[in-house]
PyMOL Python script that loads the backbone (N, CA, C, O; Angstrom):
from pymol import cmd

cmd.read_pdbstr("""\
ATOM      1  N   MET A   1      10.691  26.351  26.647  1.00  0.00           N
ATOM      2  CA  MET A   1      10.897  25.288  25.742  1.00  0.00           C
ATOM      3  C   MET A   1      12.340  25.335  25.270  1.00  0.00           C
ATOM      4  O   MET A   1      12.798  26.406  24.871  1.00  0.00           O
ATOM      5  N   SER A   2      13.088  24.224  25.294  1.00  0.00           N
ATOM      6  CA  SER A   2      14.375  24.221  24.871  1.00  0.00           C
ATOM      7  C   SER A   2      14.623  23.033  23.929  1.00  0.00           C
ATOM      8  O   SER A   2      13.941  22.009  23.966  1.00  0.00           O
ATOM      9  N   VAL A   3      15.649  23.239  23.078  1.00  0.00           N
ATOM     10  CA  VAL A   3      15.911  22.291  22.015  1.00  0.00           C
ATOM     11  C   VAL A   3      17.386  21.855  22.281  1.00  0.00           C
ATOM     12  O   VAL A   3      18.272  22.695  22.440  1.00  0.00           O
ATOM     13  N   GLU A   4      17.605  20.582  22.323  1.00  0.00           N
ATOM     14  CA  GLU A   4      19.015  20.148  22.522  1.00  0.00           C
ATOM     15  C   GLU A   4      19.344  19.429  21.273  1.00  0.00           C
ATOM     16  O   GLU A   4      18.555  18.661  20.722  1.00  0.00           O
ATOM     17  N   THR A   5      20.584  19.712  20.821  1.00  0.00           N
ATOM     18  CA  THR A   5      21.162  18.996  19.621  1.00  0.00           C
ATOM     19  C   THR A   5      22.368  18.301  19.999  1.00  0.00           C
ATOM     20  O   THR A   5      23.106  18.657  20.917  1.00  0.00           O
ATOM     21  N   ALA A   6      22.552  17.220  19.202  1.00  0.00           N
ATOM     22  CA  ALA A   6      23.772  16.410  19.410  1.00  0.00           C
ATOM     23  C   ALA A   6      24.906  17.100  18.901  1.00  0.00           C
ATOM     24  O   ALA A   6      24.816  17.647  17.803  1.00  0.00           O
ATOM     25  N   GLN A   7      25.964  17.146  19.557  1.00  0.00           N
ATOM     26  CA  GLN A   7      27.204  17.828  19.121  1.00  0.00           C
ATOM     27  C   GLN A   7      28.229  16.833  18.545  1.00  0.00           C
ATOM     28  O   GLN A   7      28.559  15.857  19.218  1.00  0.00           O
ATOM     29  N   GLU A   8      28.699  17.034  17.421  1.00  0.00           N
ATOM     30  CA  GLU A   8      29.609  16.072  16.732  1.00  0.00           C
ATOM     31  C   GLU A   8      30.980  16.648  16.866  1.00  0.00           C
ATOM     32  O   GLU A   8      31.200  17.853  16.745  1.00  0.00           O
ATOM     33  N   THR A   9      31.906  15.744  17.123  1.00  0.00           N
ATOM     34  CA  THR A   9      33.333  16.128  17.198  1.00  0.00           C
ATOM     35  C   THR A   9      34.069  15.533  16.019  1.00  0.00           C
ATOM     36  O   THR A   9      33.730  14.421  15.612  1.00  0.00           O
ATOM     37  N   PHE A  10      35.040  16.190  15.452  1.00  0.00           N
ATOM     38  CA  PHE A  10      35.816  15.681  14.344  1.00  0.00           C
ATOM     39  C   PHE A  10      37.237  15.794  14.688  1.00  0.00           C
ATOM     40  O   PHE A  10      37.658  16.709  15.394  1.00  0.00           O
ATOM     41  N   THR A  11      38.051  14.781  14.147  1.00  0.00           N
ATOM     42  CA  THR A  11      39.482  14.789  14.290  1.00  0.00           C
ATOM     43  C   THR A  11      40.125  15.765  13.352  1.00  0.00           C
ATOM     44  O   THR A  11      39.531  16.163  12.350  1.00  0.00           O
ATOM     45  N   LEU A  12      41.384  16.169  13.683  1.00  0.00           N
ATOM     46  CA  LEU A  12      42.090  17.105  12.768  1.00  0.00           C
ATOM     47  C   LEU A  12      42.145  16.517  11.295  1.00  0.00           C
ATOM     48  O   LEU A  12      42.026  17.243  10.309  1.00  0.00           O
ATOM     49  N   GLU A  13      42.325  15.222  11.226  1.00  0.00           N
ATOM     50  CA  GLU A  13      42.373  14.585   9.916  1.00  0.00           C
ATOM     51  C   GLU A  13      41.089  14.697   9.165  1.00  0.00           C
ATOM     52  O   GLU A  13      41.099  14.924   7.955  1.00  0.00           O
ATOM     53  N   GLU A  14      39.930  14.539   9.872  1.00  0.00           N
ATOM     54  CA  GLU A  14      38.644  14.807   9.240  1.00  0.00           C
ATOM     55  C   GLU A  14      38.441  16.185   8.768  1.00  0.00           C
ATOM     56  O   GLU A  14      37.920  16.400   7.674  1.00  0.00           O
ATOM     57  N   ILE A  15      38.843  17.154   9.572  1.00  0.00           N
ATOM     58  CA  ILE A  15      38.685  18.569   9.261  1.00  0.00           C
ATOM     59  C   ILE A  15      39.565  18.853   8.078  1.00  0.00           C
ATOM     60  O   ILE A  15      39.109  19.500   7.135  1.00  0.00           O
ATOM     61  N   LEU A  16      40.858  18.388   8.071  1.00  0.00           N
ATOM     62  CA  LEU A  16      41.625  18.660   6.838  1.00  0.00           C
ATOM     63  C   LEU A  16      41.069  18.140   5.661  1.00  0.00           C
ATOM     64  O   LEU A  16      41.009  18.794   4.620  1.00  0.00           O
ATOM     65  N   ALA A  17      40.601  16.829   5.800  1.00  0.00           N
ATOM     66  CA  ALA A  17      39.991  16.118   4.671  1.00  0.00           C
ATOM     67  C   ALA A  17      38.795  16.904   4.053  1.00  0.00           C
ATOM     68  O   ALA A  17      38.464  16.738   2.879  1.00  0.00           O
ATOM     69  N   SER A  18      38.175  17.748   4.879  1.00  0.00           N
ATOM     70  CA  SER A  18      36.913  18.363   4.406  1.00  0.00           C
ATOM     71  C   SER A  18      37.330  19.537   3.495  1.00  0.00           C
ATOM     72  O   SER A  18      36.487  20.080   2.780  1.00  0.00           O
ATOM     73  N   PHE A  19      38.650  19.946   3.509  1.00  0.00           N
ATOM     74  CA  PHE A  19      39.067  20.968   2.594  1.00  0.00           C
ATOM     75  C   PHE A  19      39.543  20.432   1.246  1.00  0.00           C
ATOM     76  O   PHE A  19      39.729  21.208   0.308  1.00  0.00           O
ATOM     77  N   LYS A  20      39.739  19.152   1.138  1.00  0.00           N
ATOM     78  CA  LYS A  20      40.107  18.601  -0.158  1.00  0.00           C
ATOM     79  C   LYS A  20      39.000  18.705  -1.059  1.00  0.00           C
ATOM     80  O   LYS A  20      37.847  18.708  -0.629  1.00  0.00           O
ATOM     81  N   GLU A  21      39.291  18.796  -2.385  1.00  0.00           N
ATOM     82  CA  GLU A  21      38.259  18.956  -3.351  1.00  0.00           C
ATOM     83  C   GLU A  21      37.513  17.649  -3.514  1.00  0.00           C
ATOM     84  O   GLU A  21      36.331  17.679  -3.856  1.00  0.00           O
ATOM     85  N   SER A  22      38.136  16.504  -3.289  1.00  0.00           N
ATOM     86  CA  SER A  22      37.509  15.272  -3.499  1.00  0.00           C
ATOM     87  C   SER A  22      38.013  14.192  -2.424  1.00  0.00           C
ATOM     88  O   SER A  22      39.210  14.029  -2.186  1.00  0.00           O
ATOM     89  N   ASN A  23      37.096  13.547  -1.864  1.00  0.00           N
ATOM     90  CA  ASN A  23      37.287  12.527  -0.875  1.00  0.00           C
ATOM     91  C   ASN A  23      36.650  11.242  -1.436  1.00  0.00           C
ATOM     92  O   ASN A  23      35.773  11.211  -2.300  1.00  0.00           O
ATOM     93  N   ARG A  24      37.228  10.159  -0.808  1.00  0.00           N
ATOM     94  CA  ARG A  24      36.740   8.807  -1.250  1.00  0.00           C
ATOM     95  C   ARG A  24      36.139   8.057  -0.077  1.00  0.00           C
ATOM     96  O   ARG A  24      36.664   8.074   1.036  1.00  0.00           O
ATOM     97  N   LEU A  25      34.998   7.381  -0.364  1.00  0.00           N
ATOM     98  CA  LEU A  25      34.417   6.536   0.579  1.00  0.00           C
ATOM     99  C   LEU A  25      34.981   5.127   0.396  1.00  0.00           C
ATOM    100  O   LEU A  25      34.845   4.509  -0.659  1.00  0.00           O
ATOM    101  N   ILE A  26      35.612   4.651   1.451  1.00  0.00           N
ATOM    102  CA  ILE A  26      36.328   3.368   1.361  1.00  0.00           C
ATOM    103  C   ILE A  26      35.534   2.248   2.074  1.00  0.00           C
ATOM    104  O   ILE A  26      35.237   2.414   3.257  1.00  0.00           O
ATOM    105  N   LEU A  27      35.188   1.168   1.457  1.00  0.00           N
ATOM    106  CA  LEU A  27      34.607  -0.051   2.029  1.00  0.00           C
ATOM    107  C   LEU A  27      35.634  -1.040   2.410  1.00  0.00           C
ATOM    108  O   LEU A  27      36.438  -1.426   1.562  1.00  0.00           O
ATOM    109  N   TRP A  28      35.668  -1.475   3.615  1.00  0.00           N
ATOM    110  CA  TRP A  28      36.736  -2.350   4.074  1.00  0.00           C
ATOM    111  C   TRP A  28      36.144  -3.774   4.317  1.00  0.00           C
ATOM    112  O   TRP A  28      34.979  -3.947   4.674  1.00  0.00           O
ATOM    113  N   ASN A  29      37.019  -4.755   4.100  1.00  0.00           N
ATOM    114  CA  ASN A  29      36.706  -6.139   4.300  1.00  0.00           C
ATOM    115  C   ASN A  29      36.473  -6.345   5.787  1.00  0.00           C
ATOM    116  O   ASN A  29      37.216  -5.757   6.573  1.00  0.00           O
ATOM    117  N   ASP A  30      35.517  -7.120   6.233  1.00  0.00           N
ATOM    118  CA  ASP A  30      35.456  -7.572   7.641  1.00  0.00           C
ATOM    119  C   ASP A  30      34.925  -8.988   7.663  1.00  0.00           C
ATOM    120  O   ASP A  30      34.516  -9.533   6.638  1.00  0.00           O
ATOM    121  N   GLU A  31      34.937  -9.579   8.857  1.00  0.00           N
ATOM    122  CA  GLU A  31      34.433 -10.945   9.010  1.00  0.00           C
ATOM    123  C   GLU A  31      33.002 -10.982   9.487  1.00  0.00           C
ATOM    124  O   GLU A  31      32.530 -12.039   9.905  1.00  0.00           O
ATOM    125  N   THR A  32      32.283  -9.857   9.441  1.00  0.00           N
ATOM    126  CA  THR A  32      30.919  -9.798   9.938  1.00  0.00           C
ATOM    127  C   THR A  32      29.884  -9.899   8.807  1.00  0.00           C
ATOM    128  O   THR A  32      28.959 -10.703   8.914  1.00  0.00           O
ATOM    129  N   ASN A  33      30.003  -9.135   7.759  1.00  0.00           N
ATOM    130  CA  ASN A  33      28.998  -9.047   6.694  1.00  0.00           C
ATOM    131  C   ASN A  33      29.167 -10.038   5.648  1.00  0.00           C
ATOM    132  O   ASN A  33      30.274 -10.352   5.209  1.00  0.00           O
ATOM    133  N   THR A  34      27.971 -10.573   5.217  1.00  0.00           N
ATOM    134  CA  THR A  34      27.925 -11.466   4.114  1.00  0.00           C
ATOM    135  C   THR A  34      28.020 -10.743   2.726  1.00  0.00           C
ATOM    136  O   THR A  34      27.821  -9.531   2.633  1.00  0.00           O
ATOM    137  N   PHE A  35      28.296 -11.445   1.774  1.00  0.00           N
ATOM    138  CA  PHE A  35      28.272 -10.910   0.421  1.00  0.00           C
ATOM    139  C   PHE A  35      26.980 -10.373   0.050  1.00  0.00           C
ATOM    140  O   PHE A  35      26.906  -9.320  -0.584  1.00  0.00           O
ATOM    141  N   ASP A  36      25.956 -11.028   0.403  1.00  0.00           N
ATOM    142  CA  ASP A  36      24.569 -10.708   0.000  1.00  0.00           C
ATOM    143  C   ASP A  36      24.203  -9.292   0.721  1.00  0.00           C
ATOM    144  O   ASP A  36      23.521  -8.447   0.142  1.00  0.00           O
ATOM    145  N   HIS A  37      24.677  -9.125   1.932  1.00  0.00           N
ATOM    146  CA  HIS A  37      24.358  -7.936   2.641  1.00  0.00           C
ATOM    147  C   HIS A  37      25.049  -6.699   2.078  1.00  0.00           C
ATOM    148  O   HIS A  37      24.476  -5.618   1.935  1.00  0.00           O
ATOM    149  N   VAL A  38      26.342  -6.942   1.766  1.00  0.00           N
ATOM    150  CA  VAL A  38      27.145  -5.896   1.136  1.00  0.00           C
ATOM    151  C   VAL A  38      26.499  -5.497  -0.214  1.00  0.00           C
ATOM    152  O   VAL A  38      26.245  -4.317  -0.457  1.00  0.00           O
ATOM    153  N   ILE A  39      26.250  -6.442  -1.043  1.00  0.00           N
ATOM    154  CA  ILE A  39      25.550  -6.252  -2.290  1.00  0.00           C
ATOM    155  C   ILE A  39      24.291  -5.483  -2.151  1.00  0.00           C
ATOM    156  O   ILE A  39      24.070  -4.492  -2.847  1.00  0.00           O
ATOM    157  N   TYR A  40      23.434  -5.943  -1.229  1.00  0.00           N
ATOM    158  CA  TYR A  40      22.167  -5.294  -0.985  1.00  0.00           C
ATOM    159  C   TYR A  40      22.415  -3.764  -0.654  1.00  0.00           C
ATOM    160  O   TYR A  40      21.783  -2.893  -1.253  1.00  0.00           O
ATOM    161  N   CYS A  41      23.348  -3.465   0.312  1.00  0.00           N
ATOM    162  CA  CYS A  41      23.641  -2.116   0.710  1.00  0.00           C
ATOM    163  C   CYS A  41      24.108  -1.251  -0.423  1.00  0.00           C
ATOM    164  O   CYS A  41      23.664  -0.110  -0.550  1.00  0.00           O
ATOM    165  N   LEU A  42      25.002  -1.765  -1.260  1.00  0.00           N
ATOM    166  CA  LEU A  42      25.538  -1.020  -2.428  1.00  0.00           C
ATOM    167  C   LEU A  42      24.460  -0.678  -3.407  1.00  0.00           C
ATOM    168  O   LEU A  42      24.447   0.418  -3.967  1.00  0.00           O
ATOM    169  N   MET A  43      23.546  -1.605  -3.625  1.00  0.00           N
ATOM    170  CA  MET A  43      22.431  -1.378  -4.535  1.00  0.00           C
ATOM    171  C   MET A  43      21.432  -0.454  -4.002  1.00  0.00           C
ATOM    172  O   MET A  43      21.003   0.482  -4.676  1.00  0.00           O
ATOM    173  N   HIS A  44      21.035  -0.707  -2.752  1.00  0.00           N
ATOM    174  CA  HIS A  44      19.950   0.051  -2.145  1.00  0.00           C
ATOM    175  C   HIS A  44      20.410   1.519  -1.829  1.00  0.00           C
ATOM    176  O   HIS A  44      19.638   2.449  -2.061  1.00  0.00           O
ATOM    177  N   HIS A  45      21.583   1.725  -1.333  1.00  0.00           N
ATOM    178  CA  HIS A  45      21.968   3.069  -0.899  1.00  0.00           C
ATOM    179  C   HIS A  45      22.788   3.834  -1.957  1.00  0.00           C
ATOM    180  O   HIS A  45      22.687   5.060  -2.005  1.00  0.00           O
ATOM    181  N   LEU A  46      23.558   3.203  -2.765  1.00  0.00           N
ATOM    182  CA  LEU A  46      24.407   3.774  -3.765  1.00  0.00           C
ATOM    183  C   LEU A  46      23.861   3.632  -5.209  1.00  0.00           C
ATOM    184  O   LEU A  46      24.399   4.201  -6.159  1.00  0.00           O
ATOM    185  N   GLN A  47      22.806   2.873  -5.320  1.00  0.00           N
ATOM    186  CA  GLN A  47      22.217   2.635  -6.652  1.00  0.00           C
ATOM    187  C   GLN A  47      23.164   2.021  -7.641  1.00  0.00           C
ATOM    188  O   GLN A  47      23.079   2.286  -8.840  1.00  0.00           O
ATOM    189  N   TYR A  48      24.092   1.179  -7.138  1.00  0.00           N
ATOM    190  CA  TYR A  48      24.890   0.347  -8.085  1.00  0.00           C
ATOM    191  C   TYR A  48      24.005  -0.785  -8.551  1.00  0.00           C
ATOM    192  O   TYR A  48      23.041  -1.167  -7.888  1.00  0.00           O
ATOM    193  N   THR A  49      24.369  -1.328  -9.742  1.00  0.00           N
ATOM    194  CA  THR A  49      23.684  -2.425 -10.321  1.00  0.00           C
ATOM    195  C   THR A  49      24.139  -3.671  -9.554  1.00  0.00           C
ATOM    196  O   THR A  49      25.140  -3.638  -8.838  1.00  0.00           O
ATOM    197  N   GLU A  50      23.426  -4.716  -9.705  1.00  0.00           N
ATOM    198  CA  GLU A  50      23.839  -5.974  -9.063  1.00  0.00           C
ATOM    199  C   GLU A  50      25.231  -6.485  -9.454  1.00  0.00           C
ATOM    200  O   GLU A  50      26.013  -6.953  -8.626  1.00  0.00           O
ATOM    201  N   THR A  51      25.505  -6.364 -10.809  1.00  0.00           N
ATOM    202  CA  THR A  51      26.820  -6.737 -11.314  1.00  0.00           C
ATOM    203  C   THR A  51      27.885  -5.861 -10.686  1.00  0.00           C
ATOM    204  O   THR A  51      28.903  -6.368 -10.216  1.00  0.00           O
ATOM    205  N   GLU A  52      27.674  -4.592 -10.670  1.00  0.00           N
ATOM    206  CA  GLU A  52      28.727  -3.664 -10.042  1.00  0.00           C
ATOM    207  C   GLU A  52      28.935  -3.987  -8.604  1.00  0.00           C
ATOM    208  O   GLU A  52      30.064  -4.082  -8.122  1.00  0.00           O
ATOM    209  N   SER A  53      27.809  -4.160  -7.905  1.00  0.00           N
ATOM    210  CA  SER A  53      27.897  -4.480  -6.446  1.00  0.00           C
ATOM    211  C   SER A  53      28.671  -5.811  -6.272  1.00  0.00           C
ATOM    212  O   SER A  53      29.532  -5.849  -5.394  1.00  0.00           O
ATOM    213  N   GLU A  54      28.459  -6.800  -6.962  1.00  0.00           N
ATOM    214  CA  GLU A  54      29.180  -8.072  -6.815  1.00  0.00           C
ATOM    215  C   GLU A  54      30.658  -7.823  -7.114  1.00  0.00           C
ATOM    216  O   GLU A  54      31.490  -8.341  -6.370  1.00  0.00           O
ATOM    217  N   ARG A  55      31.042  -7.080  -8.133  1.00  0.00           N
ATOM    218  CA  ARG A  55      32.381  -6.772  -8.428  1.00  0.00           C
ATOM    219  C   ARG A  55      33.052  -6.087  -7.270  1.00  0.00           C
ATOM    220  O   ARG A  55      34.179  -6.434  -6.918  1.00  0.00           O
ATOM    221  N   ILE A  56      32.378  -5.105  -6.655  1.00  0.00           N
ATOM    222  CA  ILE A  56      32.941  -4.416  -5.551  1.00  0.00           C
ATOM    223  C   ILE A  56      33.136  -5.307  -4.397  1.00  0.00           C
ATOM    224  O   ILE A  56      34.182  -5.235  -3.753  1.00  0.00           O
ATOM    225  N   ALA A  57      32.145  -6.197  -4.066  1.00  0.00           N
ATOM    226  CA  ALA A  57      32.221  -7.055  -2.999  1.00  0.00           C
ATOM    227  C   ALA A  57      33.405  -8.031  -3.183  1.00  0.00           C
ATOM    228  O   ALA A  57      34.094  -8.317  -2.204  1.00  0.00           O
ATOM    229  N   TRP A  58      33.649  -8.518  -4.320  1.00  0.00           N
ATOM    230  CA  TRP A  58      34.675  -9.535  -4.630  1.00  0.00           C
ATOM    231  C   TRP A  58      36.057  -8.699  -4.378  1.00  0.00           C
ATOM    232  O   TRP A  58      36.971  -9.185  -3.712  1.00  0.00           O
ATOM    233  N   LYS A  59      36.126  -7.492  -4.927  1.00  0.00           N
ATOM    234  CA  LYS A  59      37.361  -6.685  -4.838  1.00  0.00           C
ATOM    235  C   LYS A  59      37.698  -6.461  -3.342  1.00  0.00           C
ATOM    236  O   LYS A  59      38.841  -6.629  -2.919  1.00  0.00           O
ATOM    237  N   VAL A  60      36.693  -6.087  -2.578  1.00  0.00           N
ATOM    238  CA  VAL A  60      36.882  -5.909  -1.117  1.00  0.00           C
ATOM    239  C   VAL A  60      37.442  -7.205  -0.392  1.00  0.00           C
ATOM    240  O   VAL A  60      38.377  -7.196   0.409  1.00  0.00           O
ATOM    241  N   HIS A  61      36.771  -8.250  -0.771  1.00  0.00           N
ATOM    242  CA  HIS A  61      37.133  -9.599  -0.210  1.00  0.00           C
ATOM    243  C   HIS A  61      38.542  -9.953  -0.529  1.00  0.00           C
ATOM    244  O   HIS A  61      39.278 -10.432   0.334  1.00  0.00           O
ATOM    245  N   ASN A  62      38.935  -9.729  -1.749  1.00  0.00           N
ATOM    246  CA  ASN A  62      40.350 -10.155  -2.304  1.00  0.00           C
ATOM    247  C   ASN A  62      41.422  -9.108  -1.876  1.00  0.00           C
ATOM    248  O   ASN A  62      42.547  -9.475  -1.536  1.00  0.00           O
ATOM    249  N   GLU A  63      41.063  -7.841  -1.897  1.00  0.00           N
ATOM    250  CA  GLU A  63      42.096  -6.799  -1.799  1.00  0.00           C
ATOM    251  C   GLU A  63      42.051  -6.085  -0.351  1.00  0.00           C
ATOM    252  O   GLU A  63      42.962  -5.347   0.024  1.00  0.00           O
ATOM    253  N   GLY A  64      40.970  -6.356   0.385  1.00  0.00           N
ATOM    254  CA  GLY A  64      40.863  -5.801   1.699  1.00  0.00           C
ATOM    255  C   GLY A  64      40.032  -4.526   1.826  1.00  0.00           C
ATOM    256  O   GLY A  64      39.418  -4.276   2.862  1.00  0.00           O
ATOM    257  N   LYS A  65      40.020  -3.714   0.746  1.00  0.00           N
ATOM    258  CA  LYS A  65      39.249  -2.543   0.683  1.00  0.00           C
ATOM    259  C   LYS A  65      38.980  -2.148  -0.761  1.00  0.00           C
ATOM    260  O   LYS A  65      39.578  -2.713  -1.677  1.00  0.00           O
ATOM    261  N   CYS A  66      38.062  -1.159  -0.982  1.00  0.00           N
ATOM    262  CA  CYS A  66      37.737  -0.653  -2.284  1.00  0.00           C
ATOM    263  C   CYS A  66      37.154   0.745  -2.136  1.00  0.00           C
ATOM    264  O   CYS A  66      36.307   0.968  -1.270  1.00  0.00           O
ATOM    265  N   ALA A  67      37.587   1.683  -2.959  1.00  0.00           N
ATOM    266  CA  ALA A  67      36.892   2.981  -3.015  1.00  0.00           C
ATOM    267  C   ALA A  67      35.568   2.802  -3.775  1.00  0.00           C
ATOM    268  O   ALA A  67      35.540   2.340  -4.915  1.00  0.00           O
ATOM    269  N   ILE A  68      34.461   3.190  -3.092  1.00  0.00           N
ATOM    270  CA  ILE A  68      33.176   2.941  -3.657  1.00  0.00           C
ATOM    271  C   ILE A  68      32.419   4.210  -4.078  1.00  0.00           C
ATOM    272  O   ILE A  68      31.393   4.128  -4.754  1.00  0.00           O
ATOM    273  N   LEU A  69      32.915   5.343  -3.687  1.00  0.00           N
ATOM    274  CA  LEU A  69      32.318   6.602  -4.090  1.00  0.00           C
ATOM    275  C   LEU A  69      33.318   7.719  -3.889  1.00  0.00           C
ATOM    276  O   LEU A  69      34.221   7.595  -3.062  1.00  0.00           O
ATOM    277  N   GLU A  70      33.177   8.810  -4.627  1.00  0.00           N
ATOM    278  CA  GLU A  70      34.035   9.998  -4.571  1.00  0.00           C
ATOM    279  C   GLU A  70      33.265  11.219  -4.656  1.00  0.00           C
ATOM    280  O   GLU A  70      32.404  11.351  -5.526  1.00  0.00           O
ATOM    281  N   GLY A  71      33.530  12.160  -3.771  1.00  0.00           N
ATOM    282  CA  GLY A  71      32.852  13.514  -3.734  1.00  0.00           C
ATOM    283  C   GLY A  71      33.332  14.284  -2.625  1.00  0.00           C
ATOM    284  O   GLY A  71      34.403  14.039  -2.070  1.00  0.00           O
ATOM    285  N   SER A  72      32.486  15.295  -2.264  1.00  0.00           N
ATOM    286  CA  SER A  72      32.826  16.253  -1.204  1.00  0.00           C
ATOM    287  C   SER A  72      32.882  15.450   0.130  1.00  0.00           C
ATOM    288  O   SER A  72      32.321  14.359   0.237  1.00  0.00           O
ATOM    289  N   PHE A  73      33.559  16.015   1.112  1.00  0.00           N
ATOM    290  CA  PHE A  73      33.717  15.311   2.413  1.00  0.00           C
ATOM    291  C   PHE A  73      32.310  15.234   3.090  1.00  0.00           C
ATOM    292  O   PHE A  73      32.018  14.233   3.744  1.00  0.00           O
ATOM    293  N   THR A  74      31.509  16.183   2.959  1.00  0.00           N
ATOM    294  CA  THR A  74      30.185  16.207   3.524  1.00  0.00           C
ATOM    295  C   THR A  74      29.337  15.040   2.970  1.00  0.00           C
ATOM    296  O   THR A  74      28.732  14.252   3.697  1.00  0.00           O
ATOM    297  N   GLU A  75      29.344  14.997   1.669  1.00  0.00           N
ATOM    298  CA  GLU A  75      28.533  13.916   1.004  1.00  0.00           C
ATOM    299  C   GLU A  75      29.136  12.522   1.403  1.00  0.00           C
ATOM    300  O   GLU A  75      28.365  11.595   1.649  1.00  0.00           O
ATOM    301  N   MET A  76      30.425  12.362   1.469  1.00  0.00           N
ATOM    302  CA  MET A  76      30.977  11.073   1.727  1.00  0.00           C
ATOM    303  C   MET A  76      30.668  10.748   3.277  1.00  0.00           C
ATOM    304  O   MET A  76      30.451   9.588   3.628  1.00  0.00           O
ATOM    305  N   GLU A  77      30.660  11.726   4.104  1.00  0.00           N
ATOM    306  CA  GLU A  77      30.458  11.449   5.500  1.00  0.00           C
ATOM    307  C   GLU A  77      28.964  11.037   5.720  1.00  0.00           C
ATOM    308  O   GLU A  77      28.675  10.232   6.606  1.00  0.00           O
ATOM    309  N   ILE A  78      28.020  11.597   4.907  1.00  0.00           N
ATOM    310  CA  ILE A  78      26.532  11.238   4.977  1.00  0.00           C
ATOM    311  C   ILE A  78      26.539   9.719   4.612  1.00  0.00           C
ATOM    312  O   ILE A  78      26.056   8.911   5.405  1.00  0.00           O
ATOM    313  N   TYR A  79      27.071   9.327   3.444  1.00  0.00           N
ATOM    314  CA  TYR A  79      27.075   7.872   3.088  1.00  0.00           C
ATOM    315  C   TYR A  79      27.790   6.986   4.043  1.00  0.00           C
ATOM    316  O   TYR A  79      27.354   5.864   4.303  1.00  0.00           O
ATOM    317  N   ARG A  80      28.916   7.478   4.592  1.00  0.00           N
ATOM    318  CA  ARG A  80      29.593   6.642   5.601  1.00  0.00           C
ATOM    319  C   ARG A  80      28.718   6.329   6.778  1.00  0.00           C
ATOM    320  O   ARG A  80      28.739   5.215   7.301  1.00  0.00           O
ATOM    321  N   LYS A  81      27.948   7.308   7.200  1.00  0.00           N
ATOM    322  CA  LYS A  81      26.976   7.107   8.370  1.00  0.00           C
ATOM    323  C   LYS A  81      25.870   6.159   7.963  1.00  0.00           C
ATOM    324  O   LYS A  81      25.428   5.311   8.739  1.00  0.00           O
ATOM    325  N   ILE A  82      25.465   6.312   6.810  1.00  0.00           N
ATOM    326  CA  ILE A  82      24.312   5.406   6.338  1.00  0.00           C
ATOM    327  C   ILE A  82      24.856   3.920   6.249  1.00  0.00           C
ATOM    328  O   ILE A  82      24.230   2.988   6.755  1.00  0.00           O
ATOM    329  N   LEU A  83      25.987   3.760   5.617  1.00  0.00           N
ATOM    330  CA  LEU A  83      26.508   2.386   5.513  1.00  0.00           C
ATOM    331  C   LEU A  83      27.002   1.812   6.902  1.00  0.00           C
ATOM    332  O   LEU A  83      26.901   0.613   7.162  1.00  0.00           O
ATOM    333  N   LYS A  84      27.486   2.640   7.691  1.00  0.00           N
ATOM    334  CA  LYS A  84      27.953   2.222   9.001  1.00  0.00           C
ATOM    335  C   LYS A  84      26.684   1.709   9.819  1.00  0.00           C
ATOM    336  O   LYS A  84      26.716   0.688  10.507  1.00  0.00           O
ATOM    337  N   ALA A  85      25.607   2.493   9.677  1.00  0.00           N
ATOM    338  CA  ALA A  85      24.335   2.093  10.295  1.00  0.00           C
ATOM    339  C   ALA A  85      23.876   0.713   9.838  1.00  0.00           C
ATOM    340  O   ALA A  85      23.170   0.014  10.565  1.00  0.00           O
ATOM    341  N   GLU A  86      24.254   0.350   8.712  1.00  0.00           N
ATOM    342  CA  GLU A  86      23.918  -0.997   8.043  1.00  0.00           C
ATOM    343  C   GLU A  86      24.906  -2.037   8.496  1.00  0.00           C
ATOM    344  O   GLU A  86      24.767  -3.216   8.171  1.00  0.00           O
ATOM    345  N   GLY A  87      25.887  -1.620   9.231  1.00  0.00           N
ATOM    346  CA  GLY A  87      26.994  -2.621   9.807  1.00  0.00           C
ATOM    347  C   GLY A  87      28.189  -2.710   8.960  1.00  0.00           C
ATOM    348  O   GLY A  87      29.083  -3.492   9.285  1.00  0.00           O
ATOM    349  N   LEU A  88      28.297  -1.962   7.871  1.00  0.00           N
ATOM    350  CA  LEU A  88      29.456  -2.124   7.046  1.00  0.00           C
ATOM    351  C   LEU A  88      30.589  -1.274   7.673  1.00  0.00           C
ATOM    352  O   LEU A  88      30.366  -0.351   8.456  1.00  0.00           O
ATOM    353  N   THR A  89      31.839  -1.662   7.265  1.00  0.00           N
ATOM    354  CA  THR A  89      32.999  -0.995   7.831  1.00  0.00           C
ATOM    355  C   THR A  89      33.466  -0.048   6.674  1.00  0.00           C
ATOM    356  O   THR A  89      33.922  -0.512   5.629  1.00  0.00           O
ATOM    357  N   VAL A  90      33.341   1.239   6.891  1.00  0.00           N
ATOM    358  CA  VAL A  90      33.600   2.244   5.935  1.00  0.00           C
ATOM    359  C   VAL A  90      34.363   3.457   6.487  1.00  0.00           C
ATOM    360  O   VAL A  90      34.240   3.765   7.672  1.00  0.00           O
ATOM    361  N   SER A  91      35.106   4.113   5.698  1.00  0.00           N
ATOM    362  CA  SER A  91      35.897   5.314   6.159  1.00  0.00           C
ATOM    363  C   SER A  91      35.950   6.249   5.013  1.00  0.00           C
ATOM    364  O   SER A  91      35.686   5.857   3.877  1.00  0.00           O
ATOM    365  N   VAL A  92      36.294   7.511   5.280  1.00  0.00           N
ATOM    366  CA  VAL A  92      36.467   8.561   4.340  1.00  0.00           C
ATOM    367  C   VAL A  92      37.907   8.928   4.220  1.00  0.00           C
ATOM    368  O   VAL A  92      38.547   9.243   5.224  1.00  0.00           O
ATOM    369  N   GLU A  93      38.438   8.901   3.044  1.00  0.00           N
ATOM    370  CA  GLU A  93      39.939   9.317   2.814  1.00  0.00           C
ATOM    371  C   GLU A  93      39.933  10.497   1.878  1.00  0.00           C
ATOM    372  O   GLU A  93      40.994  11.018   1.535  1.00  0.00           O
TER     373      GLU A  93
END
""", "prot")
cmd.dss("prot")
cmd.show_as("cartoon", "prot")
cmd.util.cbc("prot")
cmd.orient("prot")
């Protein structure tokens, strides 16, 4: 019996970011997602209130991006993958 695991690769930038004490999860504006979907994802996955989620969605729409969470690289990477799976455009800085 053998077990195969998926191997992940990271860029040098991602590795160096993992050593920072604090990283930010950035939500980017795109032409794909609706306001309602973005608001739903922020409420469902990050437990923001509806008002907070609406404020973030408008900021992303008007400014192009918004830092939506801050923490360790590992934590931000988990949330990045969750939100990316929902179709949102996110990155860790």
